[in-house]
Backbone as a printed PyTorch tensor [residue, N CA C, xyz], in Angstrom:
tensor([[[ 95.4060, 140.7620,  62.1780],
         [ 96.5750, 140.8450,  62.2960],
         [ 97.5050, 140.9340,  60.8840]],

        [[ 98.3580, 141.5750,  60.7180],
         [ 99.0570, 141.5660,  59.5490],
         [100.2310, 140.8520,  59.4640]],

        [[100.8900, 140.2060,  58.4270],
         [102.1040, 139.5570,  58.3480],
         [103.0910, 140.5330,  57.9730]],

        [[104.3370, 140.5450,  58.6230],
         [105.4010, 141.2720,  58.5770],
         [106.5250, 140.5340,  58.2660]],

        [[107.6060, 141.0360,  57.5190],
         [108.4960, 140.2030,  57.0230],
         [109.8430, 140.9730,  57.2330]],

        [[110.8380, 140.2140,  57.2470],
         [112.2640, 140.9200,  57.5260],
         [113.1910, 140.6130,  56.4310]],

        [[112.8620, 140.2120,  55.3140],
         [113.3370, 139.7550,  53.8470],
         [114.3320, 140.7860,  53.7070]],

        [[114.1230, 141.9750,  53.7530],
         [114.9070, 143.0820,  52.9980],
         [116.2120, 143.0920,  54.1730]],

        [[116.0800, 143.1220,  55.2820],
         [117.3640, 143.1680,  56.1460],
         [118.1870, 141.9880,  56.0740]],

        [[117.5710, 140.7150,  55.8870],
         [118.3480, 139.4370,  55.7310],
         [119.0940, 139.6050,  54.3430]],

        [[118.3800, 140.0280,  53.4650],
         [118.9670, 140.0960,  52.0150],
         [120.1240, 141.0590,  52.2180]],

        [[120.0050, 142.2200,  52.8050],
         [120.9070, 143.1010,  52.7420],
         [122.1520, 142.3560,  53.6550]],

        [[122.0530, 141.9200,  54.5560],
         [123.0130, 141.3710,  55.6120],
         [123.7510, 140.1960,  54.8340]],

        [[123.0830, 139.6270,  53.9930],
         [123.8890, 138.5840,  53.1310],
         [124.4430, 139.2200,  51.7980]],

        [[124.3450, 140.4130,  51.7240],
         [124.9130, 141.2030,  50.4540],
         [124.4610, 140.8110,  49.2140]],

        [[122.9150, 140.3300,  49.1550],
         [122.2940, 140.0330,  48.0550],
         [121.4610, 141.1190,  47.4950]],

        [[121.5950, 141.5910,  46.0190],
         [120.5910, 142.5020,  45.5860],
         [119.1830, 141.9470,  45.1420]],

        [[118.2760, 142.8080,  44.9530],
         [116.9740, 142.4020,  44.5340],
         [117.0790, 141.7100,  43.2340]],

        [[117.9300, 142.0960,  42.3980],
         [117.9820, 141.5350,  40.9800],
         [118.7180, 140.1840,  41.1330]],

        [[119.6650, 139.9650,  42.0630],
         [120.1920, 138.4940,  42.0650],
         [119.2770, 137.6240,  42.7700]],

        [[118.7350, 138.1250,  43.6920],
         [117.4660, 137.3190,  44.6020],
         [116.3470, 137.0860,  43.5410]],

        [[115.8510, 137.9620,  42.8110],
         [115.0490, 137.6160,  41.9050],
         [115.3740, 136.5760,  40.8750]],

        [[116.4080, 136.7550,  40.1630],
         [117.0490, 135.6980,  39.3610],
         [116.9700, 134.2560,  40.1680]],

        [[117.4040, 134.3180,  41.1550],
         [117.7620, 132.8270,  41.9380],
         [116.3970, 132.2850,  42.1150]],

        [[115.5740, 133.0060,  42.2850],
         [114.2350, 132.6500,  42.9120],
         [113.2070, 132.4090,  41.5910]],

        [[113.7460, 133.0340,  40.5760],
         [112.9070, 133.0450,  39.1580],
         [111.5840, 133.5510,  39.3950]],

        [[111.7850, 134.8870,  40.1590],
         [110.5740, 135.8620,  39.9880],
         [111.0510, 137.1300,  39.8600]],

        [[110.1050, 138.2550,  39.6470],
         [110.6500, 139.4970,  39.0980],
         [111.1970, 140.3600,  40.2700]],

        [[111.9620, 141.2540,  40.0290],
         [112.4440, 142.1130,  40.8640],
         [111.3290, 143.0860,  41.5800]],

        [[110.2460, 143.5340,  40.7340],
         [109.1700, 143.8930,  41.1930],
         [108.6310, 143.1280,  42.4210]],

        [[108.4360, 141.8580,  42.2960],
         [107.7680, 141.1290,  43.3150],
         [108.5200, 140.9580,  44.5850]],

        [[109.8980, 140.9420,  44.4180],
         [110.8640, 141.1390,  45.4530],
         [110.6830, 142.3250,  46.3340]],

        [[110.5180, 143.5180,  45.4830],
         [110.3130, 144.9270,  46.2150],
         [108.8250, 144.9990,  46.9090]],

        [[107.8710, 144.2280,  46.2120],
         [106.4310, 144.4970,  46.8620],
         [106.6350, 143.3940,  48.1590]],

        [[107.1890, 142.4690,  48.2750],
         [107.1340, 141.5700,  49.5260],
         [107.8860, 142.4120,  50.4080]],

        [[109.0460, 142.9530,  50.1340],
         [109.8720, 143.7430,  51.1810],
         [109.2970, 144.6830,  51.6850]],

        [[108.2430, 145.3740,  50.9480],
         [107.6250, 146.5370,  51.4360],
         [106.2110, 146.1620,  52.1310]],

        [[105.9480, 144.9260,  52.1910],
         [104.8290, 144.4460,  52.8640],
         [103.7110, 144.8420,  52.0460]],

        [[103.4810, 144.9330,  50.8570],
         [102.7080, 145.1760,  49.9240],
         [101.9330, 143.8860,  49.1870]],

        [[102.8440, 142.8430,  49.4420],
         [102.3160, 141.6620,  48.8450],
         [102.9710, 140.5020,  49.8210]],

        [[101.9750, 139.6010,  50.1650],
         [102.5340, 138.4780,  50.8710],
         [102.6110, 137.2850,  50.0270]],

        [[104.0950, 136.6280,  50.1150],
         [104.2440, 135.5930,  49.0060],
         [103.4050, 134.2920,  49.3590]],

        [[103.1520, 133.8640,  48.2340],
         [102.5150, 132.3230,  48.2940],
         [103.2740, 131.4820,  49.3500]],

        [[102.4220, 130.4770,  49.6040],
         [103.0930, 129.3120,  50.5450],
         [104.2840, 128.9270,  49.9110]],

        [[104.2540, 128.5350,  48.5610],
         [105.5430, 127.9860,  47.8450],
         [106.7010, 128.7990,  47.8760]],

        [[106.4570, 130.3210,  47.6530],
         [107.4930, 131.2050,  47.3830],
         [107.9460, 131.4620,  48.9170]],

        [[107.0940, 131.3090,  50.0310],
         [107.7190, 131.6430,  51.3500],
         [108.6940, 130.3550,  51.6930]],

        [[108.1220, 129.1710,  51.4560],
         [109.0070, 128.1480,  51.6400],
         [110.5170, 128.2650,  50.9010]],

        [[110.4520, 128.7350,  49.7060],
         [111.5430, 128.9360,  48.8790],
         [112.4920, 130.1330,  49.7800]],

        [[112.0200, 130.9480,  50.1710],
         [112.8130, 132.1410,  50.7460],
         [113.2910, 131.4390,  52.1270]],

        [[112.6360, 130.7960,  52.7090],
         [113.0590, 130.0720,  54.0370],
         [114.6680, 129.3270,  53.4750]],

        [[114.4340, 128.2780,  52.4410],
         [115.2640, 127.6400,  52.1530],
         [116.5310, 128.6430,  51.4750]],

        [[116.1210, 129.4860,  50.6940],
         [117.2250, 130.3510,  50.0880],
         [118.1240, 131.2560,  51.1740]],

        [[117.4550, 131.4680,  52.3340],
         [118.2740, 132.1550,  53.2930],
         [118.5470, 131.2930,  54.2980]],

        [[118.2060, 130.0980,  54.2540],
         [118.5880, 129.0290,  55.2290],
         [118.3050, 129.6780,  56.8110]],

        [[117.0350, 130.2020,  56.8890],
         [116.8410, 130.4720,  58.1750],
         [115.4170, 129.9740,  58.5920]],

        [[115.0160, 129.8530,  60.0570],
         [113.6950, 129.6070,  60.3180],
         [112.7030, 130.4680,  60.0860]],

        [[111.4750, 129.9180,  59.6690],
         [110.2690, 130.8020,  59.2200],
         [110.2110, 132.0070,  60.2070]],

        [[110.3240, 131.9600,  61.4550],
         [110.1170, 132.9490,  62.5000],
         [111.2100, 134.1920,  62.2270]],

        [[112.3760, 133.7940,  61.7580],
         [113.3280, 134.9470,  61.3790],
         [112.6630, 135.4980,  60.1240]],

        [[112.0550, 135.1910,  59.1590],
         [111.6930, 135.8980,  58.1400],
         [110.2470, 136.5730,  58.3350]],

        [[109.2320, 135.6820,  58.9360],
         [108.0350, 136.1850,  58.8370],
         [107.4960, 136.2770,  60.6770]],

        [[106.5390, 137.4310,  60.7730],
         [105.9000, 137.0380,  61.9830],
         [104.5520, 137.8560,  61.7800]],

        [[103.5360, 137.5890,  62.6730],
         [102.2600, 138.4120,  62.8280],
         [102.5810, 139.4980,  63.4650]],

        [[102.1320, 140.8750,  62.8820],
         [102.0890, 141.8760,  63.8360],
         [101.1640, 141.8250,  64.8590]],

        [[101.5990, 142.3130,  66.0680],
         [100.6310, 142.1210,  67.1800],
         [100.5970, 140.8160,  68.0040]],

        [[101.3460, 139.9280,  67.4290],
         [101.5770, 138.6780,  68.1410],
         [102.8190, 138.7620,  69.3320]],

        [[102.0500, 138.3780,  70.5990],
         [102.9100, 138.6560,  71.8330],
         [103.9300, 137.6390,  71.7470]],

        [[103.9870, 136.4330,  71.0270],
         [105.0390, 135.4010,  71.4650],
         [106.2650, 135.7360,  70.8660]]])
């Protein structure tokens, strides 16, 4: 199973640019782009920062592809 994220959709819904998000989280814009394109899974630390940043439950940001729950 693959981890799929909805970070791009949530970021856009909140009117946040990749540059702003990268600055706020102290990561590169390239990292944001790679995560959004599912080319890179964030570390647990960064995943927790993303959850706090968007103030959403983990299930809203990430899910397992093929998970029937």
